GUFI-907398 format. One line per field, with one value per residue: x, y, z of N, C-alpha, C, O in turn. Coordinates in pm, whole numbers, plus 50000, padded with zeros to 5 digits. Layout:
n.xx	(X  ...)
n.yy	(Y  ...)
n.zz	(Z  ...)
ca.xx	(X  ...)
ca.yy	(Y  ...)
ca.zz	(Z  ...)
c.xx	(X  ...)
c.yy	(Y  ...)
c.zz	(Z  ...)
o.xx	(X  ...)
o.yy	(Y  ...)
o.zz	(Z  ...)
END
This chain:
n.xx	(65827  65725  65490  65214  65017  64871  64968  64981  64834  64938  64841  64843  64678  64414  64237  64261  64119  63863  63931  64022  63776  63634  63759  63745  63466  63417  63531  63780  64024  64187  64526  64752  64954  64819  64750  64565  64407  64311  64151  64362  64572  64658  64686  64575  64705  64715  64813  64872  64878  65094  65300  65645  65779  65617  65650  65726  65389  65222  65128  64898  64543  64542  64538  64673  64987  65174  65187  65249  65393  65308  65547  65628  65846  66191  66405  66220  66192  66487  66487  66302  66458  66682  66585  66431  66606  66800  66733  66664  66638  66665  66566  66653  66525  66581  66423  66456  66243  66216  66181  66086  66015  65738  65659  65486  65523  65408  65444  65603  65656  65816  65796  65865  65555  65348  65100  64882  64797  64454  64198  63903  63570  63372  63095  62780  62539  62245  62124  61901  61865  62151  62418  62326  62432  62410  62349  62074  61839  62077  62060  62057  62077  62199  62210  62369  62621  62950  63087  63345  63640  63843  64070  64300  64200  64216  64329  64271  64405  64386  64502  64726  64858  64812  64922  65220  65181  65057  65267  65468  65404  65349  65594  65806  65741  65597  65344  64975  64752  64418  64154  64049  63937  63858  64092  64073  64196  64368  64284  64494  64688  64906  65181  65174  64889  64599  64360  64107  64213  64448  64505  64433  64348  64263  64228  64311  64265  64580  64599  64410  64561  64568  64454  64186  64009  64003  63973  63856  63806  63532  63360  63174  62857  62650  62746  62897  62660  62533  62739  62735  62518  62526  62711  62556  62365  62493  62562  62720  62795  62691  62825  62841  62652  62480  62604  62680  62965  63065  63333  63543  63338  63296  63109  63008  63020  63087  63220  63234  63510  63694  63940  64025  63935  63736  63604  63578  63381  63413  63313  63322  63508  63629  63856  64183  64388  64708  64585  64391  64190  64239  63973  63838  63633  63408  63423  63141  62834  62680  62879  63015  62888  62681  62426  62293  62190  62004  62014  61760  61569  61421  61134  60796  60530  60202  60256  60344  60500  60857  61081  60871  60735)
n.yy	(18141  18416  18383  18556  18500  18410  18581  18659  18452  18261  18183  17960  17992  17852  18037  18359  18569  18547  18475  18706  18883  18742  18785  19048  19122  18958  19129  19201  19453  19539  19567  19566  19382  19128  19090  19103  19287  19254  19479  19526  19484  19201  18938  18789  18666  18593  18420  18340  17987  17881  18073  18155  18247  18134  17886  17583  17362  17110  16794  16732  16870  17101  17460  17631  17750  17854  17934  18220  18318  18555  18729  18865  19040  19071  18961  18713  18605  18571  18341  18132  18073  17990  17740  17590  17569  17357  17074  17122  17273  17595  17900  18229  18538  18844  19056  18954  18776  18416  18089  17779  17422  17276  16962  16816  16886  17125  17466  17690  18033  18282  18600  18944  19087  19201  19317  19590  19766  19786  20010  19997  20017  19772  19546  19659  19600  19585  19472  19356  19455  19540  19767  19984  19921  20091  20425  20621  20651  20575  20330  19985  19844  19863  19879  19952  19919  19873  19621  19482  19250  19213  19096  18845  18549  18262  17919  17608  17289  17002  16686  16406  16296  16363  16359  16397  16630  16790  16810  16923  17177  17242  17136  17237  17524  17620  17610  17616  17372  17437  17271  16967  16733  16411  16186  16348  16612  16874  17195  17490  17744  18035  18145  18444  18514  18542  18444  18176  17984  17973  17802  17495  17134  16862  16515  16312  16103  16082  16168  16406  16623  16948  17279  17322  17514  17886  18197  18507  18714  18929  19221  19162  18948  19026  19212  18963  18818  19018  19027  18792  18762  18943  18819  18582  18743  18806  18582  18363  18075  17942  17734  17625  17725  18023  17998  17891  17773  17574  17472  17747  17894  18075  18243  18151  18140  18012  18007  17846  17908  18006  17947  17741  17656  17670  17963  18161  18395  18470  18566  18678  18524  18292  18407  18304  18191  18109  17956  17806  17500  17242  17094  16803  16657  16397  16410  16513  16615  16734  16835  16974  17234  17475  17567  17596  17758  17827  18008  18196  18361  18705  18772  18873  18919  18770  18663  18375  18090  18134  18009  17856  17999)
n.zz	(92115  91933  91746  91581  91413  91057  90808  90575  90267  89974  89678  89375  89119  88872  88741  88746  88705  88806  89066  89166  89148  89301  89581  89590  89596  89817  90009  90042  89984  89667  89627  89473  89239  89291  89511  89803  90069  90408  90653  90850  90694  90678  90423  90115  89862  89482  89214  88838  88810  88688  88752  88769  89021  89197  89483  89450  89334  89571  89547  89517  89466  89561  89572  89700  89756  89982  90295  90476  90806  91076  91290  91614  91624  91558  91673  91757  91500  91440  91620  91504  91298  91371  91519  91334  91129  91227  91115  90867  90550  90521  90382  90316  90225  90084  90190  90460  90522  90596  90478  90431  90438  90625  90835  90694  90434  90326  90209  90409  90559  90723  90862  91037  91124  90891  90966  91093  91351  91451  91573  91591  91601  91836  91764  91884  92128  92223  92560  92777  93135  93122  93080  92805  92489  92260  92223  92258  92014  91824  91579  91506  91299  91021  90682  90481  90558  90563  90608  90626  90637  90884  90989  90899  90999  91064  90945  90769  90735  90523  90603  90599  90804  91127  91364  91325  91195  91388  91613  91475  91472  91773  91911  91795  91686  91936  91971  92115  92233  92228  92199  92100  91849  91873  91721  91503  91463  91631  91770  91748  91889  91844  92060  92052  92050  92165  92040  92004  91804  91510  91360  91250  91195  90971  90992  90697  90371  90186  89920  89964  90070  90167  90155  90330  90436  90488  90686  90751  91063  91107  91191  91410  91459  91344  91119  90975  90885  90720  90540  90413  90316  90135  89947  89851  89720  89480  89366  89437  89580  89867  90118  90390  90658  90732  91093  91451  91565  91838  91960  91997  91960  91750  91560  91197  90846  90507  90223  89860  89634  89376  89432  89500  89751  90063  90175  90471  90650  90995  91334  91668  91816  92065  92361  92490  92782  92953  93153  93046  93007  92792  92587  92484  92214  92037  91676  91530  91372  91574  91752  91606  91561  91732  91662  91328  91071  90751  90430  90282  90075  90129  90317  90384  90667  90568  90300  90149  90341  90416  90152  90033  89845)
ca.xx	(65849  65628  65409  65102  64894  64908  64999  64936  64824  64977  64774  64864  64486  64335  64164  64292  64014  63739  63972  64039  63633  63576  63826  63695  63330  63417  63543  63916  64079  64290  64659  64837  65023  64776  64767  64412  64416  64184  64175  64480  64715  64695  64603  64555  64769  64683  64897  64849  64968  65241  65384  65756  65779  65563  65689  65625  65294  65181  65108  64752  64502  64527  64581  64776  65110  65258  65144  65318  65309  65360  65578  65630  65979  66320  66450  66132  66225  66577  66479  66248  66529  66785  66525  66404  66761  66863  66706  66595  66705  66586  66604  66627  66493  66655  66348  66456  66151  66273  66089  66103  65869  65681  65659  65405  65525  65342  65555  65557  65751  65823  65851  65792  65439  65305  64963  64852  64722  64320  64137  63769  63449  63311  62920  62692  62445  62145  62077  61817  61975  62293  62424  62284  62543  62382  62280  61926  61837  62162  62008  62182  62050  62242  62223  62469  62744  63066  63128  63503  63686  63942  64206  64297  64168  64271  64331  64253  64450  64377  64663  64737  64936  64763  65022  65333  65179  65073  65397  65580  65408  65371  65708  65905  65699  65531  65177  64935  64611  64303  64041  64067  63830  63927  64094  64077  64301  64350  64276  64613  64699  65019  65237  65140  64770  64484  64237  64100  64281  64452  64550  64328  64382  64159  64295  64212  64370  64709  64555  64342  64621  64581  64413  64016  63958  64075  63892  63882  63735  63437  63324  63060  62769  62591  62851  62916  62540  62531  62857  62738  62399  62572  62777  62451  62292  62599  62534  62822  62752  62701  62905  62820  62633  62549  62563  62782  63052  63123  63479  63566  63246  63272  62983  63076  62959  63141  63144  63294  63551  63783  64111  64016  63921  63655  63669  63478  63360  63393  63310  63312  63582  63654  63998  64227  64526  64758  64494  64273  64234  64179  63848  63822  63498  63427  63398  63022  62756  62629  62967  63081  62816  62577  62313  62345  62080  61991  61990  61655  61494  61349  61026  60723  60430  60145  60297  60376  60640  60985  61149  60760  60669)
ca.yy	(18201  18505  18395  18605  18414  18393  18738  18607  18293  18289  18087  17971  17984  17835  18138  18481  18703  18500  18434  18849  18909  18681  18846  19163  19062  18886  19248  19246  19542  19522  19640  19551  19249  19013  19112  19183  19308  19286  19603  19522  19458  19037  18952  18672  18678  18510  18438  18207  17869  17875  18190  18091  18296  18066  17752  17444  17316  16979  16666  16717  16969  17241  17551  17677  17746  17903  18033  18311  18353  18665  18715  18993  19101  19027  18821  18607  18575  18500  18216  18037  18062  17910  17618  17490  17519  17234  16967  17136  17397  17752  18008  18381  18650  18992  19122  18902  18644  18305  17990  17627  17321  17193  16829  16753  16922  17262  17568  17806  18130  18362  18732  19012  19082  19339  19347  19687  19758  19824  20058  20016  19962  19617  19526  19759  19525  19614  19371  19391  19416  19560  19940  19982  19923  20192  20531  20649  20708  20513  20242  19877  19776  19944  19764  20009  19922  19847  19492  19469  19151  19318  19030  18681  18464  18098  17839  17468  17206  16846  16635  16297  16209  16447  16373  16436  16786  16898  16808  17034  17312  17237  17101  17315  17639  17676  17670  17553  17297  17485  17200  16864  16647  16297  16102  16410  16693  16977  17366  17567  17910  18057  18210  18577  18541  18474  18355  18010  17890  18014  17660  17341  17035  16727  16366  16260  16035  16164  16241  16512  16699  17057  17384  17286  17684  18003  18276  18629  18784  19049  19305  19072  18863  19136  19194  18833  18809  19118  19041  18675  18789  19022  18746  18494  18796  18806  18465  18268  17950  17914  17618  17597  17850  18084  17921  17897  17678  17529  17498  17865  17985  18159  18272  18134  18151  17933  17981  17802  18006  17993  17965  17600  17618  17750  18096  18177  18497  18430  18658  18672  18398  18294  18438  18188  18217  17983  17873  17731  17357  17196  16975  16659  16548  16313  16500  16498  16729  16799  16901  17097  17374  17465  17579  17593  17834  17805  18130  18170  18495  18782  18744  18974  18853  18784  18583  18202  18077  18159  17908  17782  18059)
ca.zz	(91969  91913  91632  91576  91319  90949  90775  90386  90187  89868  89576  89246  89049  88747  88674  88816  88706  88862  89194  89209  89144  89425  89698  89620  89648  89950  90096  90049  89914  89612  89678  89361  89210  89311  89674  89864  90207  90512  90735  90943  90607  90632  90292  90015  89723  89384  89098  88770  88873  88616  88753  88793  89131  89299  89519  89381  89383  89601  89438  89521  89382  89615  89475  89793  89753  90080  90425  90539  90937  91093  91420  91689  91623  91455  91791  91724  91354  91432  91710  91444  91215  91423  91540  91212  91053  91277  91038  90730  90463  90564  90281  90367  90132  90091  90287  90600  90545  90618  90430  90423  90421  90744  90829  90575  90318  90307  90191  90506  90568  90864  90853  91112  91090  90820  91015  91167  91483  91423  91665  91515  91710  91793  91764  92001  92121  92367  92623  92878  93224  93117  93050  92658  92403  92173  92260  92252  91855  91738  91547  91497  91147  90880  90559  90406  90639  90463  90640  90577  90703  90980  90976  90885  91138  91104  90824  90846  90641  90542  90654  90608  90936  91198  91491  91279  91182  91485  91679  91456  91537  91905  91963  91719  91708  92037  91944  92211  92206  92308  92188  92013  91783  91879  91601  91357  91479  91755  91766  91779  91897  91890  92167  92033  91982  92240  91967  91995  91736  91415  91310  91282  91103  90974  90941  90547  90302  90135  89805  89995  90155  90115  90231  90324  90443  90526  90727  90821  91132  91070  91359  91482  91375  91244  90973  90922  90816  90575  90407  90358  90235  89976  89850  89818  89614  89388  89309  89510  89641  90026  90175  90519  90758  90837  91182  91528  91624  91958  92006  91944  91980  91655  91386  91080  90713  90436  90082  89760  89617  89266  89485  89541  89896  90124  90226  90559  90758  91109  91417  91789  91857  92217  92386  92622  92812  93020  93241  92989  93012  92646  92599  92358  92212  91899  91558  91459  91374  91739  91815  91545  91589  91844  91571  91195  90964  90608  90406  90197  90038  90217  90285  90471  90701  90488  90187  90181  90413  90340  90096  89991  89747)
c.xx	(65719  65521  65278  64988  64929  64869  64954  64935  64871  64916  64826  64717  64503  64314  64180  64192  63910  63790  63958  63883  63617  63645  63765  63528  63324  63460  63686  63939  64230  64374  64773  64903  64969  64708  64614  64448  64309  64223  64325  64603  64727  64612  64615  64609  64756  64742  64841  64964  65107  65320  65531  65817  65747  65653  65642  65524  65300  65169  64970  64697  64500  64591  64683  64913  65221  65183  65272  65285  65378  65416  65603  65715  66079  66377  66362  66177  66364  66592  66406  66347  66641  66732  66503  66537  66847  66836  66650  66670  66612  66645  66583  66661  66579  66590  66363  66364  66233  66165  66130  65965  65860  65697  65593  65435  65480  65463  65509  65676  65727  65837  65764  65648  65409  65170  64992  64770  64564  64285  63994  63700  63393  63174  62865  62572  62362  62102  62021  61900  62111  62292  62378  62421  62541  62322  62161  61955  61948  62121  62110  62152  62083  62270  62309  62607  62879  63097  63246  63570  63819  64069  64195  64309  64252  64265  64313  64293  64388  64509  64659  64784  64946  64863  65125  65311  65178  65184  65494  65541  65375  65517  65844  65882  65619  65366  65125  64782  64505  64195  64118  63943  63917  63942  64092  64159  64273  64349  64407  64580  64824  65068  65184  65010  64672  64351  64227  64177  64309  64480  64457  64348  64293  64253  64200  64331  64467  64663  64465  64413  64618  64524  64253  63967  64023  63940  63925  63774  63651  63422  63267  62971  62691  62625  62865  62766  62499  62621  62810  62605  62409  62640  62669  62384  62367  62624  62678  62777  62789  62765  62813  62795  62535  62495  62684  62856  63036  63250  63504  63477  63211  63153  63067  62961  63052  63086  63247  63354  63634  63910  64104  64020  63796  63708  63537  63487  63332  63410  63274  63357  63639  63841  64045  64337  64585  64688  64390  64291  64176  64076  63887  63668  63509  63387  63278  62936  62690  62757  63056  63017  62748  62424  62349  62181  62099  61945  61865  61628  61436  61211  60955  60594  60300  60114  60313  60512  60738  61037  60993  60682  60736)
c.yy	(18314  18513  18468  18524  18439  18541  18738  18460  18331  18144  18099  17924  17917  17982  18281  18575  18678  18493  18609  18911  18873  18750  18975  19156  19076  19037  19300  19365  19502  19608  19624  19431  19129  19016  19175  19134  19313  19450  19615  19460  19305  19041  18803  18727  18577  18553  18331  18095  17824  17960  18134  18128  18231  17937  17670  17374  17136  16879  16628  16845  17078  17322  17649  17665  17775  17969  18125  18334  18487  18666  18845  19099  19030  18909  18703  18529  18510  18361  18101  17979  17926  17764  17517  17491  17375  17099  17006  17270  17512  17831  18125  18482  18777  19066  19084  18781  18515  18182  17851  17530  17294  17052  16756  16792  17059  17368  17665  17914  18206  18506  18811  19056  19220  19404  19487  19672  19839  19896  20110  19944  19825  19650  19588  19655  19592  19489  19398  19345  19468  19694  19877  19990  20029  20298  20535  20717  20639  20376  20147  19811  19873  19858  19829  19993  19852  19678  19458  19379  19253  19237  18898  18608  18318  18044  17684  17389  17041  16786  16467  16193  16342  16466  16415  16589  16841  16899  16917  17156  17344  17238  17233  17480  17682  17708  17584  17507  17372  17371  17103  16808  16530  16221  16228  16532  16817  17142  17387  17704  17921  18124  18381  18605  18461  18392  18213  17944  17981  17895  17553  17273  16945  16638  16330  16194  16134  16241  16399  16647  16844  17164  17343  17419  17755  18100  18400  18668  18909  19104  19222  18995  18925  19145  19074  18826  18910  19098  18907  18693  18866  18917  18638  18591  18837  18704  18350  18184  17921  17776  17550  17700  17924  17989  17936  17765  17675  17535  17621  17962  18052  18138  18229  18130  18110  17947  17916  17912  17960  17964  17812  17530  17703  17863  18154  18325  18419  18568  18607  18531  18419  18331  18331  18241  18102  17896  17795  17584  17302  17095  16883  16638  16457  16420  16425  16622  16784  16900  17004  17212  17347  17497  17604  17632  17785  17932  18095  18348  18577  18749  18837  18909  18874  18704  18466  18216  18108  18007  17809  17843  18068)
c.zz	(91975  91798  91681  91514  91180  90865  90624  90368  90059  89761  89426  89180  88892  88681  88813  88817  88820  89036  89250  89225  89298  89535  89713  89649  89796  90048  90129  89987  89834  89639  89564  89367  89273  89434  89724  90025  90283  90585  90779  90818  90567  90501  90231  89900  89614  89276  88993  88825  88787  88638  88828  88949  89244  89340  89432  89414  89457  89483  89444  89458  89456  89558  89590  89784  89875  90199  90494  90686  90988  91236  91461  91617  91564  91583  91780  91620  91384  91514  91597  91366  91253  91476  91425  91099  91103  91188  90913  90676  90484  90464  90335  90247  90159  90178  90438  90585  90497  90553  90429  90417  90574  90728  90734  90447  90265  90321  90306  90488  90668  90832  90970  91059  91029  90858  91051  91254  91466  91559  91610  91652  91734  91792  91869  92021  92280  92424  92750  93040  93240  93027  92842  92602  92312  92222  92205  92094  91781  91704  91510  91350  91044  90786  90458  90471  90556  90499  90584  90663  90731  90960  90939  91002  91148  90950  90911  90704  90659  90533  90679  90773  91046  91294  91452  91223  91305  91559  91630  91468  91663  91955  91925  91729  91804  92034  92067  92178  92288  92303  92088  91960  91791  91748  91458  91377  91568  91684  91793  91789  91934  92012  92178  91979  92091  92200  91994  91940  91591  91315  91314  91170  91108  90934  90804  90479  90245  90004  89817  90033  90089  90209  90228  90363  90508  90606  90787  90929  91093  91229  91445  91412  91264  91094  90923  90836  90689  90484  90342  90283  90116  89916  89778  89714  89488  89306  89320  89585  89789  90037  90272  90614  90681  91003  91313  91599  91774  92012  91929  91968  91859  91570  91289  90956  90604  90270  89982  89714  89449  89332  89511  89681  89971  90186  90320  90633  90887  91221  91548  91828  92001  92234  92518  92632  92860  93099  93166  92993  92873  92694  92465  92362  92030  91770  91487  91467  91462  91777  91716  91507  91659  91763  91451  91152  90807  90541  90304  90158  90099  90219  90406  90529  90607  90346  90265  90258  90351  90286  90021  89885  89592)
o.xx	(65616  65471  65235  64883  65034  64758  64892  65001  64843  64951  64847  64665  64598  64375  64129  64174  63876  63705  63898  63868  63595  63556  63731  63492  63266  63412  63717  63844  64335  64339  64883  64917  65042  64612  64566  64486  64209  64324  64396  64705  64782  64514  64662  64562  64786  64743  64772  65080  65198  65422  65525  65896  65801  65722  65544  65535  65370  65195  64923  64774  64441  64691  64760  64959  65335  65116  65371  65169  65489  65345  65604  65679  66050  66383  66415  66201  66370  66682  66450  66348  66669  66814  66542  66549  66929  66925  66586  66740  66492  66768  66487  66768  66640  66654  66309  66406  66298  66050  66252  65848  65962  65744  65633  65379  65524  65550  65397  65774  65612  65923  65649  65634  65432  65127  65110  64681  64569  64337  63968  63736  63366  63134  62924  62508  62405  62050  62087  61968  62180  62212  62398  62512  62649  62217  62134  62043  61925  62140  62225  62225  62003  62349  62326  62701  62851  63132  63240  63568  63877  64170  64088  64402  64334  64213  64327  64239  64358  64605  64594  64755  65047  64900  65169  65408  65263  65216  65573  65623  65365  65558  65930  65970  65556  65297  65196  64703  64509  64131  64213  63839  64027  63847  64108  64205  64158  64400  64456  64492  64874  64975  65159  64992  64669  64273  64325  64225  64218  64474  64402  64363  64234  64345  64077  64451  64445  64688  64450  64356  64659  64539  64199  63859  64104  63822  64016  63656  63717  63455  63313  63002  62673  62566  62843  62774  62445  62607  62838  62593  62332  62622  62689  62341  62308  62688  62721  62703  62900  62745  62737  62889  62509  62386  62787  62804  62993  63272  63492  63502  63095  63113  63186  62840  63133  62980  63362  63296  63608  64002  64211  64068  63767  63820  63428  63597  63252  63495  63205  63282  63683  63929  63975  64395  64536  64720  64309  64406  64058  64080  63960  63596  63596  63311  63286  62954  62633  62743  63140  63072  62722  62320  62466  62081  62193  61839  61861  61677  61354  61166  61019  60535  60282  60004  60304  60599  60729  61035  61014  60587  60674)
o.yy	(18277  18619  18451  18494  18502  18594  18832  18373  18446  18027  18204  17816  17939  18024  18290  18653  18760  18504  18638  18992  18951  18788  19017  19204  19154  19044  19394  19390  19459  19721  19677  19371  19037  18942  19280  19031  19370  19515  19708  19400  19270  19109  18711  18826  18463  18668  18240  18107  17750  17961  18076  18049  18242  17883  17678  17310  17049  16890  16525  16924  17171  17292  17734  17554  17730  18069  18080  18365  18522  18607  18938  19206  18921  18787  18592  18409  18390  18280  17986  17857  17821  17672  17400  17414  17308  17014  16922  17348  17507  17835  18131  18505  18793  19142  19148  18678  18506  18196  17838  17563  17290  17009  16647  16738  17097  17367  17716  17891  18204  18519  18781  19056  19327  19508  19522  19587  19962  19849  20229  19870  19763  19764  19559  19628  19626  19403  19461  19245  19452  19727  19770  20053  20072  20267  20462  20795  20634  20293  20183  19722  19951  19765  19770  20059  19760  19611  19396  19416  19331  19295  18839  18603  18286  18105  17650  17408  16979  16828  16416  16084  16410  16582  16496  16663  16921  17015  16982  17248  17464  17327  17290  17557  17784  17799  17499  17577  17367  17366  17134  16832  16527  16192  16198  16562  16860  17185  17302  17769  17855  18168  18436  18688  18338  18320  18140  17845  18052  17911  17539  17326  16922  16665  16323  16209  16254  16361  16482  16756  16860  17150  17335  17442  17710  18072  18405  18658  19000  19055  19210  18968  18895  19108  19072  18831  18876  19133  18894  18629  18865  18925  18607  18533  18898  18711  18278  18227  17883  17704  17456  17766  17887  17934  17994  17680  17776  17604  17616  18080  18093  18032  18260  18119  18203  17919  17931  18019  17842  17960  17767  17424  17811  17873  18185  18365  18326  18655  18505  18440  18525  18297  18291  18312  17993  17778  17725  17541  17326  17029  16913  16613  16464  16513  16324  16714  16890  17015  17088  17291  17230  17449  17644  17568  17720  17977  17985  18439  18511  18695  18873  18838  18989  18683  18447  18303  18117  17907  17703  17785  18124)
o.zz	(92031  91759  91795  91570  91172  90865  90574  90424  90027  89777  89365  89206  88816  88583  88925  88910  88905  89124  89353  89317  89391  89611  89823  89757  89871  90161  90203  89913  89883  89673  89582  89474  89309  89456  89681  90080  90240  90555  90743  90852  90463  90473  90298  89845  89649  89232  89037  88863  88823  88569  88937  88999  89354  89254  89357  89519  89405  89364  89395  89403  89400  89493  89545  89808  89870  90173  90552  90713  90946  91318  91380  91568  91515  91566  91792  91631  91356  91489  91602  91351  91197  91480  91418  91003  91040  91194  90850  90741  90460  90455  90412  90191  90265  90249  90528  90637  90393  90594  90424  90396  90643  90622  90693  90351  90156  90407  90304  90418  90712  90744  91004  90937  91085  90808  91046  91255  91469  91660  91589  91744  91631  91815  91973  91919  92390  92354  92833  93061  93341  92939  92784  92656  92273  92280  92109  92058  91660  91793  91484  91308  90992  90804  90351  90427  90480  90402  90478  90780  90657  90919  90947  91083  91233  90856  91028  90595  90761  90468  90770  90821  91059  91316  91534  91207  91344  91583  91699  91475  91689  92030  91993  91768  91778  92079  92120  92116  92411  92408  92016  92022  91736  91675  91340  91267  91574  91581  91867  91733  92026  92079  92285  91889  92099  92263  92006  91995  91551  91193  91424  91060  91213  90858  90794  90506  90252  89986  89727  90033  89974  90330  90117  90308  90589  90584  90869  90895  91042  91337  91559  91296  91146  90993  90802  90713  90585  90367  90223  90179  90020  89794  89660  89614  89398  89201  89230  89674  89825  89939  90253  90659  90567  91021  91278  91670  91830  92111  91807  91992  91853  91522  91287  90973  90598  90214  90021  89730  89423  89250  89552  89722  89920  90237  90273  90672  90895  91204  91556  91863  92047  92155  92611  92550  92827  93115  93226  92982  92850  92798  92369  92458  91943  91796  91417  91547  91434  91819  91749  91430  91685  91807  91450  91183  90762  90583  90248  90225  90163  90118  90504  90447  90566  90293  90387  90252  90229  90357  89963  89832  89502)
END
């Protein structure tokens, strides 16, 4: 089943105005009707929580109403419809999108992906002993860079029955486990995506079930740091980061958001193919990141140490 990854996440929120301001400041582009696009047209959509067009809310506090997965082509969509129709009601919209619930009760949908192919430069790095990534006189520090999210990277669910949830995506939809935290949850990638993961889950009590965080890929670590610093200056609260994960190797910086979930910038995630052998480690702070920084105000030599003045 040629699933690419999350195409769009749909939220029913308490404060539409605050949510739209956050997503704009985060770097997504308003596209009308509460939709906010990354550069490849993957998106977040926000609507008032009482909007009758939304799927019914879960019984928990999560504001996520639907995860829409993008697939490569119509035959893949037909295959998913046939598979899931074996044991649950699958609705089909006029535009061909199919929708149902997964085995944990999350509202999910599938459509031929609306993302567009990007042809953008990667981050350029000069490393001793290697061919220079930047030509002579091409500077690497551009404080005026746009730092726009490129594509919807991954989502993380809080889930009370980890095995039931994981088995649905593995056995029914063809996802592959890349790595796993013992008694916590697996990192999963679909067949049409070689990113380390597009889906992760964390075992929690039932009352916590919902979306723990979502993430968008940035050009690289420099854009991640630039975008995150801008969010801090605008008054948004940093939740975790900046830092770098071990599983997936991606740089990260998470922020609290009015969408009832954390929203992450990520960059430089590992790629895997069928030769990869999954790893398993206990969930602890040593295994969850390689290093972790704390953002402080800018500082210049000669003044008091950072954070002390």
